[in-house]
Backbone as CSV, one residue per row, in Angstrom:
resi,resn,N_x,N_y,N_z,CA_x,CA_y,CA_z,C_x,C_y,C_z
1,UNK,209.111,73.908,30.640,208.708,72.683,29.963,207.910,71.778,30.903
2,UNK,208.378,71.712,32.157,207.640,70.900,33.132,206.244,71.461,33.359
3,UNK,206.130,72.801,33.360,204.833,73.430,33.557,203.890,73.083,32.409
4,UNK,204.404,73.111,31.184,203.566,72.763,30.027,203.078,71.325,30.129
5,UNK,203.956,70.407,30.535,203.561,69.003,30.687,202.520,68.853,31.787
6,UNK,202.716,69.603,32.885,201.759,69.558,33.985,200.397,70.061,33.527
7,UNK,200.388,71.195,32.795,199.118,71.749,32.333,198.414,70.812,31.370
8,UNK,199.185,70.139,30.504,198.591,69.162,29.589,197.965,68.024,30.376
9,UNK,198.695,67.525,31.382,198.162,66.439,32.220,196.945,66.904,33.001
10,UNK,197.006,68.123,33.537,195.875,68.648,34.310,194.641,68.796,33.431
11,UNK,194.841,69.270,32.214,193.719,69.413,31.282,193.126,68.053,30.939
12,UNK,193.985,67.080,30.695,193.517,65.733,30.382,192.748,65.147,31.556
13,UNK,193.258,65.351,32.750,192.586,64.831,33.948,191.243,65.528,34.134
14,UNK,191.199,66.835,33.927,189.931,67.556,34.056,188.907,67.038,33.057
15,UNK,189.354,66.772,31.826,188.463,66.205,30.811,187.945,64.851,31.269
16,UNK,188.837,64.041,31.840,188.459,62.727,32.338,187.416,62.847,33.444
17,UNK,187.637,63.772,34.374,186.697,63.944,35.480,185.323,64.333,34.949
18,UNK,185.294,65.231,33.977,184.011,65.627,33.394,183.321,64.438,32.727
19,UNK,184.103,63.623,32.038,183.528,62.448,31.374,182.966,61.484,32.392
20,UNK,183.683,61.276,33.482,183.216,60.345,34.506,181.992,60.904,35.218
21,UNK,181.981,62.219,35.439,180.828,62.831,36.098,179.557,62.587,35.299
22,UNK,179.681,62.588,33.990,178.537,62.283,33.125,178.093,60.837,33.339
23,UNK,179.031,59.959,33.665,178.728,58.534,33.806,178.090,58.196,35.142
24,UNK,178.002,59.158,36.050,177.416,58.893,37.358,176.196,59.783,37.531
25,UNK,175.104,59.473,36.836,173.911,60.307,36.931,173.183,60.052,38.240
26,UNK,173.523,60.848,39.266,172.981,60.600,40.596,171.493,60.913,40.668
27,UNK,171.106,62.067,40.169,169.713,62.457,40.302,168.973,62.472,38.972
28,UNK,169.691,62.249,37.891,169.050,62.212,36.579,168.471,60.838,36.326
29,UNK,167.569,60.776,35.377,167.035,59.482,34.984,168.104,58.718,34.235
30,UNK,167.950,57.408,34.160,168.876,56.580,33.396,168.835,57.018,31.944
31,UNK,170.010,57.319,31.387,170.083,57.805,30.019,170.494,56.715,29.056
32,UNK,170.290,55.464,29.413,170.752,54.371,28.559,169.873,54.187,27.322
33,UNK,168.667,54.681,27.352,167.790,54.555,26.184,167.611,55.925,25.543
34,UNK,167.595,56.001,24.225,167.385,57.289,23.569,165.951,57.752,23.762
35,UNK,165.699,59.061,23.566,164.323,59.542,23.704,163.405,58.800,22.745
36,UNK,162.273,58.417,23.274,161.289,57.766,22.425,161.422,56.260,22.322
37,UNK,162.313,55.641,23.083,162.349,54.185,23.021,163.700,53.576,23.286
38,UNK,163.781,52.301,22.964,164.978,51.514,23.218,165.957,51.658,22.054
39,UNK,167.274,51.528,22.341,168.231,51.544,21.240,168.065,50.278,20.415
40,UNK,168.514,50.318,19.164,168.423,49.107,18.340,169.168,47.960,19.006
41,UNK,168.677,46.740,18.785,169.298,45.557,19.388,170.780,45.514,19.025
42,UNK,171.622,45.316,20.039,173.054,45.216,19.828,173.779,46.550,19.785
43,UNK,173.056,47.661,19.694,173.685,48.971,19.654,174.007,49.428,21.073
44,UNK,175.194,50.034,21.266,175.522,50.514,22.611,174.679,51.739,22.966
45,UNK,174.333,51.865,24.229,173.582,53.028,24.691,174.537,54.209,24.855
46,UNK,173.976,55.401,25.016,174.808,56.582,25.241,175.598,56.434,26.536
47,UNK,174.978,55.859,27.539,175.657,55.653,28.815,176.871,54.727,28.630
48,UNK,176.707,53.650,27.875,177.820,52.724,27.620,178.929,53.424,26.849
49,UNK,178.568,54.267,25.892,179.560,55.014,25.127,180.310,56.004,26.012
50,UNK,179.586,56.675,26.924,180.221,57.620,27.846,181.211,56.903,28.764
51,UNK,180.815,55.745,29.262,181.688,54.980,30.147,182.929,54.512,29.395
52,UNK,182.741,54.025,28.182,183.878,53.574,27.375,184.829,54.735,27.093
53,UNK,184.283,55.913,26.804,185.122,57.086,26.538,185.893,57.491,27.790
54,UNK,185.238,57.451,28.941,185.909,57.811,30.196,187.033,56.836,30.506
55,UNK,186.796,55.551,30.268,187.843,54.552,30.523,189.014,54.715,29.560
56,UNK,188.733,55.046,28.314,189.800,55.285,27.338,190.610,56.518,27.733
57,UNK,189.922,57.549,28.205,190.602,58.768,28.649,191.489,58.480,29.858
58,UNK,190.997,57.687,30.781,191.781,57.316,31.967,193.045,56.572,31.548
59,UNK,192.903,55.658,30.603,194.049,54.891,30.110,195.049,55.815,29.422
60,UNK,194.551,56.794,28.692,195.432,57.744,28.008,196.219,58.578,29.017
61,UNK,195.562,59.002,30.101,196.253,59.767,31.142,197.365,58.930,31.760
62,UNK,197.070,57.679,32.055,198.089,56.788,32.620,199.245,56.648,31.630
63,UNK,198.940,56.386,30.373,199.975,56.205,29.364,200.865,57.429,29.199
64,UNK,200.264,58.626,29.255,201.027,59.865,29.094,201.983,60.113,30.251
65,UNK,201.690,59.545,31.394,202.467,59.859,32.588,203.367,58.735,33.096
66,UNK,203.324,57.568,32.482,204.105,56.437,32.997,205.513,56.321,32.410
67,UNK,205.768,56.854,31.243,207.099,56.768,30.604,207.594,55.319,30.537
68,UNK,206.763,54.446,30.000,207.103,53.022,29.914,207.996,52.749,28.710
69,UNK,208.908,51.807,28.891,209.687,51.322,27.755,208.807,50.359,26.959
70,UNK,209.261,49.976,25.770,208.501,49.014,24.961,208.330,47.691,25.694
71,UNK,209.387,47.234,26.348,209.329,45.972,27.101,208.347,46.083,28.258
72,UNK,208.400,47.192,28.997,207.484,47.388,30.128,206.039,47.475,29.646
73,UNK,205.835,48.148,28.533,204.471,48.323,28.005,203.778,47.004,27.749
74,UNK,204.507,46.053,27.184,203.912,44.748,26.856,203.332,44.071,28.090
75,UNK,204.061,44.111,29.195,203.580,43.468,30.415,202.589,44.355,31.166
76,UNK,202.817,45.677,31.137,202.021,46.593,31.948,200.564,46.652,31.518
77,UNK,200.306,46.828,30.217,198.936,47.115,29.785,197.981,45.955,30.002
78,UNK,198.444,44.728,29.886,197.524,43.617,30.164,197.207,43.549,31.658
79,UNK,198.223,43.807,32.494,197.975,43.828,33.942,197.103,45.024,34.320
80,UNK,197.337,46.155,33.699,196.521,47.347,33.929,195.052,47.065,33.616
81,UNK,194.785,46.446,32.468,193.403,46.140,32.087,192.738,45.207,33.101
82,UNK,193.484,44.243,33.593,192.961,43.324,34.616,192.634,44.097,35.900
83,UNK,193.562,44.926,36.327,193.383,45.753,37.535,192.166,46.665,37.388
84,UNK,192.094,47.370,36.265,190.981,48.292,36.045,189.645,47.560,35.976
85,UNK,189.648,46.351,35.429,188.419,45.566,35.406,187.881,45.321,36.808
86,UNK,188.779,45.002,37.727,188.356,44.779,39.124,187.912,46.090,39.784
87,UNK,188.649,47.164,39.517,188.277,48.452,40.103,186.965,48.969,39.515
88,UNK,186.726,48.711,38.237,185.470,49.144,37.614,184.267,48.456,38.258
89,UNK,184.423,47.195,38.633,183.320,46.499,39.319,183.012,47.172,40.655
90,UNK,184.052,47.628,41.338,183.840,48.332,42.607,183.170,49.676,42.346
91,UNK,183.580,50.366,41.282,182.951,51.643,40.947,181.484,51.447,40.571
92,UNK,181.172,50.361,39.877,179.773,50.049,39.568,178.979,49.857,40.864
93,UNK,179.587,49.203,41.832,178.948,49.004,43.144,178.719,50.359,43.810
94,UNK,179.693,51.256,43.676,179.558,52.590,44.265,178.422,53.366,43.599
95,UNK,178.303,53.268,42.294,177.213,53.942,41.580,175.865,53.411,42.070
96,UNK,175.758,52.092,42.242,174.504,51.512,42.762,174.189,52.057,44.149
97,UNK,175.219,52.166,44.985,175.027,52.692,46.346,174.527,54.134,46.285
98,UNK,175.114,54.946,45.409,174.721,56.346,45.288,173.277,56.457,44.790
99,UNK,172.927,55.659,43.804,171.549,55.696,43.285,170.553,55.286,44.366
100,UNK,170.900,54.290,45.146,170.023,53.864,46.233,169.858,54.995,47.250
101,UNK,170.959,55.627,47.616,170.922,56.741,48.563,170.092,57.898,48.002
102,UNK,170.275,58.214,46.723,169.571,59.337,46.102,168.060,59.148,46.118
103,UNK,167.624,57.905,46.128,166.181,57.652,46.080,165.483,57.961,47.401
104,UNK,166.242,58.044,48.509,165.566,58.338,49.780,166.447,59.061,50.791
105,UNK,167.347,59.939,50.314,168.246,60.643,51.229,167.515,61.655,52.104
106,UNK,166.327,62.097,51.686,165.628,63.142,52.422,164.891,62.638,53.653
107,UNK,164.756,61.345,53.787,164.062,60.820,54.973,164.660,59.484,55.400
108,UNK,165.952,59.494,55.698,166.632,58.265,56.101,166.230,57.837,57.498
109,UNK,166.006,56.562,57.629,165.851,55.998,58.971,167.250,55.693,59.488
110,UNK,167.373,55.389,60.746,168.672,55.013,61.300,169.196,53.739,60.636
111,UNK,168.298,52.823,60.311,168.701,51.585,59.629,169.266,51.906,58.249
112,UNK,168.584,52.788,57.506,169.067,53.202,56.178,170.447,53.853,56.279
113,UNK,170.579,54.751,57.243,171.841,55.482,57.411,172.978,54.526,57.768
114,UNK,172.703,53.587,58.653,173.721,52.601,59.038,174.125,51.756,57.832
115,UNK,173.138,51.320,57.054,173.400,50.498,55.872,174.238,51.282,54.859
116,UNK,173.896,52.551,54.655,174.627,53.400,53.705,176.078,53.561,54.130
117,UNK,176.315,53.909,55.371,177.680,54.102,55.855,178.476,52.801,55.791
118,UNK,177.854,51.697,56.179,178.547,50.401,56.116,178.924,50.047,54.680
119,UNK,178.043,50.343,53.730,178.342,50.045,52.330,179.466,50.937,51.801
120,UNK,179.447,52.218,52.158,180.518,53.130,51.746,181.862,52.638,52.285
121,UNK,181.889,52.220,53.533,183.131,51.727,54.133,183.579,50.424,53.461
122,UNK,182.633,49.554,53.151,182.967,48.294,52.472,183.530,48.563,51.068
123,UNK,182.983,49.551,50.384,183.479,49.917,49.053,184.902,50.462,49.158
124,UNK,185.143,51.337,50.130,186.500,51.866,50.335,187.480,50.745,50.631
125,UNK,187.065,49.803,51.457,187.931,48.669,51.791,188.168,47.782,50.574
126,UNK,187.150,47.590,49.759,187.305,46.771,48.549,188.318,47.403,47.598
127,UNK,188.272,48.739,47.451,189.270,49.420,46.610,190.677,49.182,47.156
128,UNK,190.824,49.358,48.451,192.132,49.157,49.086,192.602,47.716,48.929
129,UNK,191.699,46.766,49.051,192.058,45.349,48.900,192.586,45.055,47.499
130,UNK,191.935,45.609,46.469,192.394,45.386,45.094,193.767,46.029,44.896
131,UNK,193.943,47.247,45.380,195.243,47.903,45.252,196.331,47.083,45.943
132,UNK,196.051,46.623,47.141,197.026,45.818,47.890,197.360,44.527,47.156
133,UNK,196.379,43.902,46.548,196.591,42.674,45.781,197.471,42.914,44.557
134,UNK,197.305,44.074,43.913,198.006,44.329,42.654,199.377,44.985,42.809
135,UNK,199.693,45.541,43.952,201.021,46.147,44.127,202.134,45.138,43.830
136,UNK,202.129,43.940,44.416,203.217,43.002,44.087,203.219,42.563,42.626
137,UNK,202.050,42.518,41.998,201.978,42.137,40.581,202.639,43.207,39.707
138,UNK,202.387,44.478,40.021,203.035,45.547,39.272,204.529,45.600,39.585
139,UNK,204.904,45.326,40.837,206.325,45.321,41.194,207.100,44.227,40.458
140,UNK,206.417,43.170,40.080,207.089,42.083,39.361,207.471,42.493,37.934
141,UNK,206.855,43.551,37.403,207.141,43.941,36.015,207.726,45.340,35.874
142,UNK,207.645,46.151,36.930,208.129,47.528,36.876,209.035,47.832,38.067
143,UNK,209.821,48.893,37.943,210.626,49.348,39.078,209.701,49.881,40.165
144,UNK,210.199,49.953,41.379,209.388,50.489,42.479,208.983,51.936,42.220
145,UNK,209.860,52.708,41.567,209.521,54.095,41.253,208.318,54.150,40.311
146,UNK,208.321,53.309,39.296,207.208,53.325,38.339,205.923,52.753,38.948
147,UNK,206.052,51.796,39.836,204.865,51.280,40.527,204.269,52.386,41.400
148,UNK,205.131,53.082,42.130,204.662,54.192,42.963,204.006,55.257,42.092
149,UNK,204.635,55.570,40.961,204.077,56.559,40.043,202.701,56.124,39.555
150,UNK,202.558,54.843,39.185,201.263,54.371,38.702,200.185,54.543,39.768
151,UNK,200.478,54.130,41.001,199.455,54.239,42.039,199.184,55.687,42.426
152,UNK,200.177,56.569,42.278,199.915,57.992,42.477,198.930,58.504,41.422
153,UNK,199.187,58.168,40.172,198.291,58.586,39.082,196.892,58.013,39.316
154,UNK,196.832,56.727,39.612,195.557,56.051,39.842,194.798,56.707,40.994
155,UNK,195.499,56.967,42.099,194.841,57.576,43.256,194.393,59.003,42.970
156,UNK,195.187,59.753,42.204,194.784,61.119,41.856,193.535,61.111,40.984
157,UNK,193.503,60.244,39.991,192.321,60.149,39.134,191.091,59.773,39.950
158,UNK,191.231,58.796,40.812,190.084,58.366,41.633,189.665,59.454,42.616
159,UNK,190.636,60.188,43.170,190.309,61.274,44.095,189.537,62.385,43.385
160,UNK,189.922,62.697,42.155,189.201,63.714,41.392,187.761,63.286,41.133
161,UNK,187.590,62.025,40.790,186.234,61.507,40.551,185.431,61.523,41.852
162,UNK,186.058,61.088,42.957,185.362,61.069,44.240,184.969,62.481,44.671
163,UNK,185.836,63.454,44.390,185.522,64.846,44.704,184.298,65.305,43.922
164,UNK,184.265,64.961,42.652,183.128,65.327,41.800,181.842,64.679,42.323
165,UNK,181.930,63.410,42.681,180.757,62.703,43.194,180.310,63.315,44.520
166,UNK,181.283,63.612,45.392,180.956,64.168,46.707,180.206,65.491,46.580
167,UNK,180.532,66.274,45.558,179.838,67.541,45.354,178.382,67.335,44.929
168,UNK,178.100,66.219,44.287,176.737,65.964,43.800,175.853,65.303,44.854
169,UNK,176.453,64.566,45.771,175.666,63.787,46.725,175.302,64.658,47.925
170,UNK,174.007,64.813,48.206,173.582,65.654,49.328,173.805,64.970,50.668
171,UNK,173.774,65.759,51.713,173.900,65.209,53.056,172.626,64.458,53.436
172,UNK,172.794,63.444,54.247,171.664,62.632,54.707,170.732,63.477,55.561
173,UNK,169.436,63.265,55.356,168.418,63.961,56.130,167.594,62.925,56.887
174,UNK,167.348,63.153,58.163,166.617,62.155,58.946,165.117,62.166,58.644
175,UNK,164.537,60.995,58.795,163.073,60.926,58.754,162.567,61.416,60.098
176,UNK,161.297,61.717,60.174,160.716,62.193,61.439,160.911,61.172,62.550
177,UNK,160.797,59.890,62.226,160.927,58.838,63.235,162.361,58.708,63.729
178,UNK,163.341,58.878,62.846,164.728,58.662,63.265,165.313,59.845,64.014
179,UNK,164.705,61.050,63.895,165.215,62.210,64.618,165.104,62.044,66.123
180,UNK,164.083,61.356,66.564,163.856,61.217,67.998,164.389,59.912,68.567
181,UNK,165.126,59.160,67.754,165.648,57.876,68.201,167.084,58.050,68.666
182,UNK,167.390,57.503,69.823,168.753,57.594,70.358,169.708,56.786,69.494
183,UNK,170.961,57.240,69.396,171.937,56.482,68.605,172.208,55.119,69.204
184,UNK,172.482,54.174,68.344,172.783,52.814,68.767,174.281,52.622,68.802
185,UNK,174.774,51.890,69.765,176.218,51.658,69.865,176.634,50.346,69.228
186,UNK,175.678,49.578,68.714,176.042,48.296,68.118,176.363,48.444,66.657
187,UNK,177.289,47.650,66.192,177.599,47.572,64.776,178.323,48.774,64.219
188,UNK,178.927,49.603,65.078,179.621,50.774,64.545,181.011,50.397,64.059
189,UNK,181.457,51.142,63.062,182.836,50.966,62.616,183.631,52.087,63.240
190,UNK,184.879,51.852,63.498,185.678,52.815,64.222,186.382,53.838,63.359
191,UNK,186.179,53.838,62.061,186.937,54.764,61.238,186.007,55.649,60.427
192,UNK,186.542,56.777,60.001,185.755,57.724,59.222,185.785,57.350,57.760
193,UNK,184.690,57.597,57.047,184.661,57.262,55.610,185.539,58.206,54.813
194,UNK,186.085,57.698,53.682,186.900,58.527,52.792,186.024,59.481,52.005
195,UNK,184.945,58.978,51.425,184.039,59.834,50.675,182.675,59.193,50.623
196,UNK,181.686,60.022,50.474,180.318,59.523,50.364,179.701,60.156,49.182
């Protein structure tokens, strides 16, 4: 029975990862407008629909795995939506960083490379800051076991998405000018990035 539940969760998570991968078009053109023109005024674009579907799927995965009581649910879901809103802004920042990198990864200068790495590290830190801010808020409404479970689910979902993104993002390639430039020791961060 546990295996069946695991497989159901794994399938749901895989579906979620695929949906999110569609929402991060690294090398594709922006798909927000239909072929042949702009969407009708007020109509959501395909990209907006894909993002909404991915967020709904993520929420469904959390709901299937949290085993919340009715009382816990009332407090949890409003806090969850607030938390996800903050994390989504960070993910939007990450998408912008990836698109910027994709536009010139084949000939990075040392300045470009430094800026890219610093932004990736800042994004990782921003995610950690939001999680740290929300742990006590979730602890105020749930048991420590359920808070731990929520952050495990959240981290697994984000890790799957980061893995998918990492597979799409190519390694940095130096420009001719930056290949012959000695590394600079100023402004370095002392830690390795989680994902790029």
